N, C-alpha and C positions, 0 to 999 in steps of 0.2 A: 358733453358728458365725459365723466371720468372713466377711462378704461379699467376695468378690474381684472385684467389679464396681464400676465407676464409672458413675454415672448423670448424664446431662445432660438437663436440663429446660429447654424452651423455652416461655415464657409471653408471649404477644403482648400489646399494649396493651389491645386489647378484651376479652381473657380469655374468649372464647368456647370456646376449645379450648386444650389443653395437650399438647404433644409430648414424649415422653419417650424417651430412647435410653439403652441399657445397653451398656457396653463392658467387656470383660474387661481384666484388668491386662496380660496378654501382648499383647493387640491394641494397647493404649496404648503400651507400650514398643516394639512393633514400629513403630508409626506414628511415634513420636518418633525412632527410629533412621533411618527412611526420610527424615523431614523433615531431620534433621541431616546425613545424607548428601547430600541435594539442595542444602542451604544451603552446603556446603563444596565440592561438585563442580561446580556451575554457575558460580561465579566463576573457578575454575581452568580450566574448559573455555573460558570467554569470554576469558580472558587469554591462553591458548595460542592461540586462534583469531586474536586481534588480533596476536600475535607472528607468526604464519604469514602473515597478510595483509600485514603490514609487510616481510617477507622475501621475498615473491613477486616483486617487481622484480629483486632480486638473483639469483634463480633464472634469469630470462630473460637476464641478462648472463652468468652462468655458462654457460648452454647455447650462447650465441653463441661464447663463448671455446672450448668444447669442439669446436664445429663447425670454428672457425678451426685448432685444434691438430690435428684429424683431417686436415684438408687438408694442413697442413705435414707431417704424419707420411707421408702418402701421397706427397707430393713428394719427401721425403727418401728414402723407399723406392724410388722410381723412379731417383733419382740414384745410390743405392747399387747398384741392379741394372745400370745403365749402367756404373759403375765396375768392377763384378764382370766384366762382359762384355768390357770393354776390357782387363782383366788376363789374361784366358784367351786 
C-alpha cells in the first residue's frame, strides 16, 4: 500500500535523539496553499497601506475644501432667501 504521509526527520549533531514528524499529503498541500496566500497577500496589503498613507494629506485638503464649500452654500442659501423675501 502506498504511504500517503511525508516524514520529516530531525537529527541533531550530537545524535542523542532523533525527532520524527509525519505529515499527511492533504496537510502539506493545505500548508503550501496558506503560505502561498500569505506570500501574495502581505505585499499587496503593504502596498495598499503605503498608497493610503501617501493619500492621507490629500484627504485633509479635501475636507477643508468641503467645509469651505458648505459655508459658501449656506451663504448663497441665505442670499436666495433674502431675494425671495424681497420679491414677495
